[in-house]
N, C-alpha and C positions, 0 to 999 in steps of 0.2 A: 705896826709891828716890826717893820724892817729898819726903822730908824735907830733903835738902841745899839745894834751891832755896828751900824755905819758910824754912829757917833763915837763908839769905842774905837773903831778903826782910825778915825781922824785923831783921836786922843793920843794913841800910841805913835802916830806918824808925826803930828804937828807939835806934840808935847802939850802939857797943861797950860803953859803960859802964852800959847798962841790961839787965835780965834779959830772956830770951826769953819770949814770951807762950805758955806751955805749952798752954793749952786749945785754941787754934786748930791747933797742931801735932798734938795728940792727935786732934782731929776730922779733920784731913786724913789722918793715918795710918790711922785706922779706916776712913774712907770708901774710901781707895785699896785697902786689903786687901779690903773687901767687894765692891768693883767687880771686882777681879781674881778673887775667888772665883766671882762670878756669871758672869764671862766664861769661866772654866774649866769651870764646870758646864754652860754652854750648849754647850760643845764636846764634852761626853760623849755617846756613843751613847745613843739613847733607851732601848734595852733595859737599859742599866746605870745609868741615872739613879736609879731607885728604890733600887738597891743602895747607891749612894753618898749618898743623900739624908740619912740620919741622920748620917753622918760630916761632911758639909758643914754641917749645922745645928749640930752640936757644935763644930766648928772656928770657925764664924762667930759664935757666941753671944758670946764675950768682946769681939769687935770691935763688935758691936751695942751692948753696954753702954758701951764707950768712946765710940762715936758719940753715944749719949744724953748721956753726961757732957759731951762737948765741946759739944753743942748747948745744954745747960742753961747753960753758962758763956759761950758765944759768941753765942747767940741764933739764932732761926730764920732770920734774914736771911743770916747767915754760912753756915749749912747750905745754903740755896738757892743762894747764889753758888757754892759748891763743887760742888754737884750740877748746876748749869746747864751747866758745861763738858762733863762726860761725856755730857750729852744731845746735844751737838754730834756726838760720836762715834757716837751712835745714829742721828742723822739722816744722818750720813755713809754709813751702811750700809743705809739704807732707800731704796726706789725712789720718790722724791718729785719728781724733776725731769722735767717733761713734755718730750718730744722728738717732733717731727713727722717721719714717714717719707714721703719723696717716692714711694717704690716702692708702698707700700700705701695712701697717702693717709690714714693714721690716726695718732693720737697715743698714744704709750705713755710710761710713766714708767720712768726708770732711776736707778741709784744715783749719788750724787755722786762716789764713789771711782772710777767708770769714767772720769770726766772728768779726774781727777787723774793717772791712769795710774801710772807708776813713782814719782811723787813724792807719793803719798798718805801716805807716812811723814812728810813735812813737815807735812801737816795734823795728823796725830796728835801730832807734837812741839809744834806750836803750841797744841793743846788742853791738853797737859800743862803748858806754860808758863803759860797763862791760869789753870789750876787751882792750880798750885803757887805762883805768884808774884802774879799780878794779884788773884785772889780773896782771898788772904791779906793783901795790901797794903790792899785796900779795907776789910777788917775792922779792921786795925791803925789806919788813919787815923781810923776812926770812934771809936776809944777814946782818941785823943790830944787833949790840951788845945789844942795848936797844930799841927793837921795840915798847915798850910801850910809848916811847917819840914821836912817829910819830903822826902827827896831823890828827885825824879822821874827825874833822870838815872841815879841808882843803881838804881832799880827797873827802868828800861828795860834797863840792862846785864845785870842778873840774868835778866830775861826772855829776852834774846837769847842769853845763855850757856846757859840751859835748853833753848831751841829747838835750838841748835847741837848740844849733846851728846845730847839725846834723839833728834834726827834720826840722829845717828851710831849710837846704840844700836838704834833701831828698824830701821835699814837693815842693821846687823850681824846682827840676828835674821833678817832676810829672806835674808841670805847663808846662814845656817845652815839655813834651811827651803827652799832653792831647789828641791830635788827634789820635795818635797810641793807647793809652789806651782805648779811646772810641770805636775804631774799634774792639779791642780785648775784649770788655766788662770788662775791669779792673776798679774796683772802687778805686778812690783816692779822696783826697780833691778837686782837680781841676775838676774831672769829676762829682763829686757829687754836688758841689756848684758853679762852674764856676771860671774863672780865676780871675776876679776882687775881688769877695768876699774872695777867697782863699788868695790872696796877702794881702788884708786888715787884715784878721785874722792872717796871719803869721807875719805881722808887729807888731800887737798888742801883740801877744803871745810872740814873741821874746823880745820885749821891756820890758814887764812885767816880763818875766822869768829872763832875765839878771838883771833887776833892783832889783828884790826880792832877788836873790842870792847875788848880790853885797852889798846890804844894810845889809844883815845878816853877811857878811864878813867884814863889816866896810869899804867898799870901797866908791868911789865917785859916787854919783847918776848922776852927769853931764856926767862923762866919760862913765858911763853905757848907758845912753840914746844916746849919740853920737855914741858909738861903735855899738849898736844894730841897730840904724837908718842907719848908713853908710853901714854896711854889708848887711842889708836887702834891702836897696835901690840898691846897686850894683848887688846883686843876682837877684832881681826882674827885673831890666833893662836888665840883661843878658837873662833871660827867655823870656822876651817880644820881644827882638830885635835880638837874635841870635838863629838860629835853631841848632838842635843836630849835624848837619853836620859841624858846625863851630868848628873844632877840637881844634884849639889853644886857643880861648877864654875859652872854657869849660875845657880844660886841665889845663890851668892856674888857673881857678877858683877852680878846684878840689884840687889843691895843697894848696890853701889858704882857703879852705872851713871851716876848724876848727881853723884857726889862731886866731879868737877872743877868743877862750878858753884860749890860752896862754896869750893874752893881758889882759884878765880879771883876770887871776890868779896873774899877776904881781901887780895889784892894791889891792888885797885882803890880809887881815891879815891871817896868818896861825895859 
């Protein structure tokens, strides 16, 4: 899922007639898989973690090797840049913000996501954009003879496309998980406003976001509307008709969740 924005970032940096920088893409892919594995492992019940430990280690081992390979070619700084963004997500879920209570006269700490409320998916989408686009661009510019020739406007558009479509994807997953989130008192767009209003809002925000970025880049408004409508419709239908237990449909959708970022970047001027 992280690769289309990164490929788009390399496209606007290295231009179409130059090869993609494979090691940074390998490093990004390996890190994203390992982060997802750790996230899923953390969600496992404590009594079953030991049972799954060996399976997790075996599955993660090849990606650790890929991460080492990517770090050897890209350098430690590139690794730290990519890992810096997931740390924001960790901070987002930790009680680090001091809040004063007038009732008790005491100070307690709360999580950042409580302040973001139903729009915490936007924070997550921004983190993904920074990891997949900005961190990759910083690395690529460090390898160029003339980094001043790289397109800043093109990078910004890829970043905005990534945030737009990852926000759509994260919010669609919240629609899918609405019953579980309501039971756990988790505030999302879906739990706050309901399924239908959320899907309508996502359709409008995705179309307007894609269209605005596309027009600024000199792209086709028609292709923008078609692209945003098709992907929003496909994801909305998936959330409405396929439960989380439908592994294959959701797994396939995860792979193509940010594909419109790459499609959009193809039609934009750098």
